[in-house]
N, C-alpha and C positions, 0 to 999 in steps of 0.2 A: 069634602074628602071622598075618595072612592069607597063605596060600600061593597064588601065582599060577602057573598052568600054561599053557604054550604047546604047541600041537600042530602037526605038519606036515601040510598038506593039499596036494592036487594044485594046482599053480599057485603055491605059496609057503607062507609062515608065517601062521598065524592069530594075531593079537595076543591076549595074555592077557585074559581077562574080568575086569572089575572086580567087586568085591563090592558090590552096590547097598545092602546094609544097613550098610556101613561105607565111605561114599564118600570119606573122607579118610585111609584106612589108619590108623586110630587104634589105639593100644595103650597098656597101662599096665604098670608094673613098679616094684619097689623098687630103688633105686640109691643107694649111699653114704648110707644112712639117710634118704633122701627118697622120697616117693611121686611117681612121674613119669608124667604123661600126655604122649603125643606123637602128633602126626599130621603130615600133609604141610605144615601151615601154622603150627602152634604147638607150643611146648614149655611145659608147665605143671608146676610142682613145688610140693609142700607138705611141710613139715617139722613135727616135733613141737615147734614153737616159735612158734606163732601166725602163721606166715608162708606166704603163697601167692603165687607168682610166675608171671606169664603173659608169655611172650616171643613176639612176632610174628616168625617166621623171615624174612619178606620185608622188613619195614621196620626190624627191629631194635628196635622200640619195646618197652618193658617196663612192665608194670603190677604193682605189688607191694602186697599187703595185708599189713600187719604191725602188731604192737602191739594197740591196743584199739579197733577197727582203724583205722589210717591207710591211705590209698591214695596211693602214690607213682607218678608217671608219669616214666619215664626218670630215676629217682633224686630227683625233686623232689616235695615234698608237694603234693597236689592237693586232697584233701578227706578228711574222716573219715566213717565210716558206723557204724551201731550194729546195725540189724536185718538180716534176710535180704536179700541183694542178689545180683542176677544180672547178670553181665557177658556180653552177647550179642556174640560175636565175628563178624568179617566173613564167615567161611566157614560160618556156621551153628552153630558150636560154642557151647554155653551152659555157663557156669561159675557155679554157684550156691553162694554162701558163706553157710552158716548160722552164727549166732553163739550163744554161751552166756555167762551172767554170769561175770565174773571173781571167783574166790574171795576175792581180797584187796580187791575193791571192787565191790559189787553194782550200782553205777551205771555200771560200765564193762562192755564185752563183748569177747569174744575170738573169732576165727575158730575154728570147731570142726569143722564137717563141710563137705566140698566135693563137689558133685555135678557131673560133667562129662558132657555128652551131645552126640553128633553123629550124625544119622541113627539107626540102630538099634544103635549102639554106645554104651555108657554105663559109667561107673565112679564109685564113691562112695568118698571118702577120709575116714576118721574118725580121731579122736584128734589133731587138729591143735592144739587148745588146750593150754596148759601147766598147766591145773588138775590134770591127771593126766599123768605122764610115762611114756613107753615103750609107749603104746597106739596108735601110728600104724599104720593098717591100710588095705589096698586091698580093695575088693569090686568085681570086674568084672561087667558085665552085658552080655556079648556077645549080640546078638540081642534084647535087652530095653531098648534105649536109649529108645525111644518111651514104653514103660510107666514107666520110671524118671523120665523128664521129666515125665510127667503126674502122677506120685505126689508130686513135690517142688514145693512152692510157690515161685514165682519171687521173691516179695517185691518189692523195688524193682528194676525192670528197666532197665538202662542199656545202651547200644549203642556198640560201638567206632566211633569217628568215622572214616569212610572218606575224608573230605576234609581231615583234619588230625589233630592230636594229641588224645588223651584220649577222652572219651565224650560222647555226646549222648543225649537222651531226649525223649519226647513227654509234655507235662504234661497236667493235667486239662482245660485249655482247648484241647487239640489242637495246641499250639505246639511246634515242635522247638526245644529249648534245649540249650546247652552245659551239661554237668554240672559244677557247682562246689559250694562248701559251701552256698550259699544254696539251691540246688536240693535238695540232700540234706536240709537242715533242713525243707524244705517237704514232702518225699515219703517220707523214711525212716519205716518202719512204727513204729519206737519213738519217733519224734519228731512224731507227729501225722499222718503221711501216710495212714494207714489211715482215720482219721475223715474227712479231706478227700475221699478217693475214695469211701467208702461213702455220704456224703451226696449226692454227685453221681450215683451210679449205684445208689441203694438199690433201686429197682424192678427194675432189671436183675438185681441179686443175687438177689432173691426168685425171679425166673423162671428164671434160668440156674444159680443156685447157684454162680456163679463170677464172677470179675473179667474184664470184657472189656477186654483191653489191646491197644494198637496197637504193633506192632513193625515196623521196616523193616530189611531186610537187603540187602546188595549193595554195590556201589561206585558213587559218583557224584561229579561235579565241582560244587562249590558254585555257580559262575556259571551253569552249564547248568541246574541244578535251579531256581535263581531265575528264569531265563528261562522254563523250562517251567511253573512255577507261575503266572507272569504270563500266559502264553498260555492256560492253563486258566481263569484268572479271566476273561479276555476272552471265551473260548468260552462260559462259563457265563452271560454276559449276552445272548447271541444267542438270539432266539426259535427254538424248535424247530417244524418243520412237521408233526411227527407221524411215526408209524412205518407203513411199508407192511406190512400184515398178511401179504401173500403172500410177501414176501421177508425181512421183518425189517430192512429197510434204512432208514436215516435219510436222506431226500432231501437232496441238497446236500452230504452228507458221505460217503456210502457206508459208514457205520459199521454193524457188526452187533452190536446189543445182546446177542444170544443168545450170542455168543462173546466178549464182553467187549472190544470194540475201542473205543478212545477217539477220537471224531471229531477230525479235524485233525492227529492225530499218527500214526495207524495203530498205536496203542499196545496192547499186550497186557498188562493188569494181572497176569494169571496168570503171565506170563513176566517182567514187570518191565522190558521193553525200551522205551525211548523213542527210536524212529528219528529221525534228524535232529540229534540231540544227541550221539550216541555214548554215551549214558548208560544205566546199568543200575541200576534201582531196583526194589525189591520191597516191597510192603506186605502184611503178614501179620497176620490177626486170629486171636488165640489165646485160648482159655479157660483161665484159671489158677485152680486151686482156691483158695478164700478161706476162711480160718478166722475165723469171727465172734468 
């Protein structure tokens, strides 16, 4: 575990420094036969029984992948998935569940390997599936989380819904959708999702050698987001007067394109703050390795 030290200086106490490579104080351990990941916001457990459980410490909401695999939200069945699936949590933690065919039915899959990363902390849990018993194992990657994240395919990426229960995702048309069984059937890599995305971004794959995926992180309020998108749509219809080359300003708006300010909002996309709404939204473009 990270050890924080405080020192006494003239004038008072100096607060302990945070570890920038482990922003949520993450750690992993074996406990009562389970592999346990825990940080400030989540507790994630995996057993040698095809089961992975994610608990949001702040909301109490639980997400449990079990069986072949089914996904339960707060104890109720939400959907099934088959191929590699990543659950992107609100604090930036990523939980990627890789599956393997079930020995008793090759048409079914079981959760097998779980990769969890946050900042530069990472851990990989293997032996989750019941094809082989007694092989549950933790491999920590302290200081190598970013490398581990890059090395593991995201597969089908779902995002914890910050405005309600369950998960949301961005489909191939750029629409934000609630994740249900229909969405999984359209996007799961073992159910044809790979073909759909490859056809749409074939040229990009050739150039980049990876999948350009859109992920959003942070917390937002649904009504405010709808209002913000409506405002953006209105702004996009207004004619631009051009940029002043001497200052980089957009006349009439005071927006600085060079620093990423959105006119009319004073918005910093790099920070994901939309003043006036009290909304925090971040949009993140990531390159995910894609195996053809």
